[in-house]
C-alpha positions, 0 to 999 in steps of 0.5 A: 131605259128600253128605248136606249137598248133598242134597235136604233130605229125608235131613237137613233143613236145620234139623237140620244143626247138631245132626247135626253136633254129634252126629257131632263128639261120636262119635254119627253116628246121625242121618247114618247113618240118613239114609245108610241111607235112600238106600242102596237106591233103588227100580229106576228112581228114579235115571237113572244113564245120564242123570246120567253123560251130562251130567256126563261131557259137560258138567262133567268136561271143564272141571275136572281132578282137580287143580281139584277138589282145589284147590276142595275145599281152599279150601272145606274147608280141613283136610279130608282129601284123600281126601274133597276130591278128589271133588266132592260127589255126583260121587265117582270121576266122572273114572274113570267118564267114562273108561269112559262116553266121551261127547263133550265138550259144554263149549263149547256147554254154557257158552254162556248161553241166550237165550230169550224163552220164559217161564221159572220159576226157583226156588232155595232159600237153603240149597241147597248144590248149586246155590246161591240166587244162580244162579236170578237169575243164570240169568235175566239172559239170559231176559227173561220169567223169573221168579226166586224164592228160597225161604228156608230150603229146600235142593236140590229146592225144590218138593217141600219147600215148599208155597209153591214148589209153589204158585208152580210151579202158577201158573206152569203156569197163567199163565206170564207172571204166576206168583203169587209173593206167598206167598214174602215170608211164607216163613220158615226153620225154626229150627235144631235145636240140642243139647244 
């Protein structure tokens, strides 16, 4: 589950159908290689303190363990409760947050930001973590924002797609009028199908 909502580098979106088919046939190699690749991150590569501070202050207080399990059952009917009881990429977060003990920030975090500062919102159509619709949705209260949806890209859009990187660079140079012209030409990669 965690690999499917990751950044697309471990299991590229185009390879997910093949990886799932192989797994169903008893061959976990593609997923196992991906899991092993992320098993020993370099020191300093991931900010656990920041991640847990945000999750424990903004996400966990708003959702009970029961809420998470029920959402998991709706999204993946028939999946085992031992998996569905944990939000993808936040396993055991409720238990961890009891120890982390940061203040509840949900009332502030759930208020929409309103700003006239230029903003660039880039999402990918295959993003199973954030979801492509959240960029344009967020932009509704940011009148000087530009929302860009990149077809066929998962989470962490910019490193995966040259067009997204180009749009970001143009935004940094001209925040009020970024060049989004390349987006119309982006096409998702064909899915890898086996056998």
